[in-house]
N, C-alpha and C positions, 0 to 999 in steps of 0.2 A: 745213760747223755745221748747217746744216736737213739733210743726212745721218746725221749722228752722234745729235739729236735723233728723227728718224723711227724708227731701229736702236733707241732705248733704247725706246719707244712699242711697236714691236712686242713684244719682250721682255716687256715690262710685260704685253701681253694675253698671251701665250703662258702664264708666270705665273700669272698669273689663273687663265686656262683650265684648266689641271693640275690647279692648286687645287678649284677647282670640281667635274673628274671623280674626283677623289680625294673630297672632301666627300661627293659622290653614291655612290661606291661603298661607301665607310664605311656609310651609311647605310640602302643596298639592303642591305650585311654584317646588320645590326644587325636589318634587317627579316625575316630569312630563321634566327635565330637563335633555338630556343624557349628560353624560362626557365623553370626547374624548381626542387620542392623536396626536400632531400632529407632524411634521416639516417642521422646518423653512430652506426653500429651498435657494439655493445658485445660483447664475449663475456662471460658467465655460466657460474656452476654452474648446474644444472639439473637439479632431483631430481623426477621424473614420479612424482604421487601418484594415490592409486583411494581413494574414501571407500568401504566397502564395513558394508555392514547387518550386525548378529550380537547375541547376548543374552550380559550373565553368566553366567557360572557359578561356582560354588564349586571353590576348586582343589585341595579334598579333601572328600567327602561319605560320612557310613557312617549307614548307619539302624540304627537300634538293635533288636533281636530278642531275647527270650529263648530260651537254650538249653536250659532244665529248663520244666515244665509245672508250674502252681501258682495260689495264689491272691494277686494283688496285695498287700501290706498297706500301702505306703508309697510315696508319691514324693518322691525325697530331693534336689530340682534346682529351678531355678525357670525357667520356661518364659522362650524369649528371651533368657536369658543366656547368659556364657560361661562355658565348662564347660573341666577339664585332663583330658587324657587318664589313664584309669582313674579319675575321680570316680565316687561311687556315686550311682547313680541311681532305682533303683527294690529294693524289698525287697519279693522273694516269701518267701511264708510257708514257713519250713524244719523245720516239724515232722518231717516223713516224714522228710526228708530226715537232720537229728540221727539218728532215731531208726535210719536206715539205715546210719548209721556206725558208729555202736554196736553193729550187731549184726555186721558186717563185722571189727570192730575184737577181737571173741569169736570169730570164723571165724577168725582169722587164731594166734588166740591158742590154740586148739583143734588148729590142723592145727601151730602149732609144738609142740606136745607129743605130738602125736603122730608128726613128724618125729624129735625127739628120742629116740622111744622106739622107734623104727625102728632108728636108728642105732647104739642101744645091743645091740640084738638081732642086728644083721648080724655087728655086734664079735664078740659072743658065737661066735655058730655059728661064725666064722672063727677064733676062737680053738681052740676043739673041734676044730674039721676039722684045724687043724695037730696036735692032742696025739693024733688020729685017735679021736676020743671022738664023736665027730660024723659024719652022713654031709653028701657035698654038695651031695646034693638040699635041705639043709635051709639047707645054706651060701645058694644058688644062690637059696632062697626068700625069705629073711631080706633077702640083698641085695637085690633086685627090690622087696623091700616097703618097705626103706628108699629107694630112686630114687621110688615111689608115691608115698609121702609127703612128699620132697621136691617135688612136683609140684603138691599138695593145697597144700604152703604156699605155693608160690609163686602159687598161683592165687588162694590167700584173701588175699594182699597186694594180687594187681592189684583185686582186689572193692572191696578196702578203698579202694585209690588212686581208683577210680572212685567212688564213694560220698561219698569228703571232695570231690574234682572237681564233684560233683554240690549239695554241701551249697554250697561256695565261689560257686556258680553261684546260689544263690538272692539272689545279691547281683548286680545288673545295672551291670556299670559303663560309662563311654564311651570308646569304642575309639578314638576320637580324641581330639583338643580343639579347639575354638571355638564357633561358636554353634548354641546348642540350639533346636531348634523347638518346638510345643506338643506336649502330649503326647497320643498318640490314645486314653490307656485309662484308668482311674481306679482310684482304692482298691476293694478289693474282687471286680475283674472277674479272670475266669479266662484265665488265659493260657498256650498251650501250645506246645512246641520245635520251634522253627523254624518258627513259623506266618508266614502268607503276608503279615498286616498288620503295620506297623512299629509300636513301643511311639514313637516318636519320631525325628526324625533330626538331627542334627550336620553343621553344615558348616562347613570352613576359610575364613575370607570374605579375607585376606589372605595372601597374594595371591589375589587370584580373575582368573578368563580369560574372554576373548573370543572366542569360536566364531563366526568370519563365513565366508563363501562369496565365492569369487571365480572368474571363470569358467576353466578350461582354457586354452581359447584364447588369452585372455591373458595366462595365466602363460608358457604356449610361446613367443611370441610377446616379451617383453620379458626374457624367459631369450635367448633366441638372439641378442639386442645384443651380451652377452657382459659389460657393465654387471652392479651388485645388482639382482636379482630380486627379485619378493615371498616367495620359497622360502628367500631366506638366513636363516637364524637368527640373532638378535641385532640382525635390521634394527628399525629406534626406528620407533614407532607412535604416533596422539595419538588421544586418545578426546573426542568431541564427545558431549556430554549429550542428552536427551529436549528438554530446555528450549533448546539451543541453545549452551550453554555449553562452553568448553573443558577439560578434564579436566586438573589441572593438574602430574600425576607423566602423564611419560611411559611407556608398554611395549616391550613386547620382543617377537618376535616368536620362541616356542619350540617349534614343532609343524606339521608337516603333515599330513593325512590321506595316506597315500601309495596312495590311488585316486580315480578322478572318479568322482560319483555315474552313473550311465548313463541316470537321467531326467531330469537340468538339465545334465551335462555341468560339474558347478560341483564347486572343490575346497574342503576346509574346511580355515583355518586358524586355530591356539589363539596368541592375543596372551595375554601377562602384566601384569596391572597392581599395581602396589605397593597397599593400601586400607587405609592405618594406623591412620584414624577409623572403618574399616569402614561408608563411606557410601556405596559402589555395591554392592546386593543383589542374588543369583539370579536372575535371571527378566527382568532390565530391560535394556529392548531399547534400541542406541546405535548409536553409528555409528563408524569407526575410519578415520583418513586412515594408509595404510602406504604406505610407498615402492615401486616399480614399478622402475628403473632409473634413472639419473643418465649426465648429459651432462656434462665437464668444463669444455668449453669451445663454450660453446651460443652461435648466434646467435639474437635474438628478432628477426623480421620482423612489419609488421604487414601483415594479411590483403590490404589495400586495395593493397598496392604490390608484392604477386604476383601474375603471370601465368601462364598455361596452356598449355599445345602441343594439338593436337588428341588427343594421348595422355595431357593430363589432367599432364604432368609441368609442375612449377612452375619458376620463374626471376624473377628481375630485373632491374632494368636499374639496373646502377651506374654514377656521372660519376667517370672516372679521366682526369687532363690537359686538364679540358673536353670530353671522348666520351664518347657513352654504350656502354657496353659491359655484355653480358647477360650472367649470370650464372646456369646452371643449380641450385638447390636441391636438399637431400639434407633429408630431413624427419624428425624427432624424433618431433614430436608437436602437436598443437595446442593453445593454450592461451588460452582464450577469441577475441580481435580477431589474435590474435598466431600466427605459426607457426614452433614450436622448433626451428632448422637444426642441423644438425653437417657440412655441405658445401654449398662455393661460396661462402663471404664469410668474410670475415676482419675482426679486430677496427681501426675506424677508416675500414671501407669507407661512399662515401657513398650511399645508397639512396635510388632518386628514389622521393618519395611521391606527389609529385603533378607533373603538367604532360606526362607521358612520352606522352600522348595526341599532341602536335602532333610528338613527334621520334622516332628508333629508334636500333637502332645503328650504331655508325659516325657520327653526327650530333654536328656541335658543339653547345655546349647553354649558357646562363648559371645559374647557383644565383644564386636571387631569394633563398633562404632556407636556413638552416643548422641542424638543430638532431638534441639528443643522441635516440638512439633509445626508444622508450618503456619506461617503469618495467616491469622481469620483474614475472609476475603472481602473482596470491599463493602459486600452489602451484611456487615457483621455493625450493629447498633451498640449504643451506650447505656 
């Protein structure tokens, strides 16, 4: 009986000792397991945008100049108003041009009479020659006179046409439709054909163009990504007005200058915007947000979670099955405090954002807090 009790007590002591050793080992293991905070990353469609400076230009612009010389008798438009193509703008004194048309008409009548007479004489000479009553020389001379009279008639008609054109040009008309500017001349002023100073200028304000410049190096880099580049026609653009507000209508890239400015290394891009209320005026300085390239499945990573090796190559640590795994990153671009990556991570990965200073690849870690990845930056597109 005493032997039995003694054996039971020994077993109890052994079990207690084992429990104590196990608890001590577990406590030691907990003490060596680092605690980390992670962010669960999500994939997004990210569009890289560039804000480019530029100035507004009229989509078409025409300087109005006289095509004949004379005295301005009347201005026929309201300055700053809209005009239609072909609308009368100025009236030049036409007295001399009316006389020129009348003189040209008289010259045509005279040439016509001479031609008719030459035809009759040529026919008569030909008939006489056939009847052997006239000479070949007379026949040939009258035929030549008929041709000469015909040429004179054609010249007179051409001169009449020129005189009529000049008379018509005494009324100066709008070559295009649009908003007309201030008049640079007044009633009574003498103007000359093809003078260097324009009488006024007409501009088409709907649509308008914005010419912006961008580094050729940037364009080459983003075109090399294989995604939509800034030189893709039809790219949608957003205009930022001088007061910081966003113009409500979107624009489209319509053209790019096919050369690089050698002194600046810049390329000029032209973007078209609708301007139905004529709110935007030529010469206004604006900025334009223009898409450069798109990543369809980008992962945004806080830069505070990114480490770099001696070569500057970025990587992060992720938690997988309670173990730390290093992941090298392929960087698309930076966006504020985030890296936009296109390789190295997938949606749902747990990226260590804090606590990685006390752990390393392959180590077991304990996740204290899990949060979603930071919200995409404002430059993310849809």
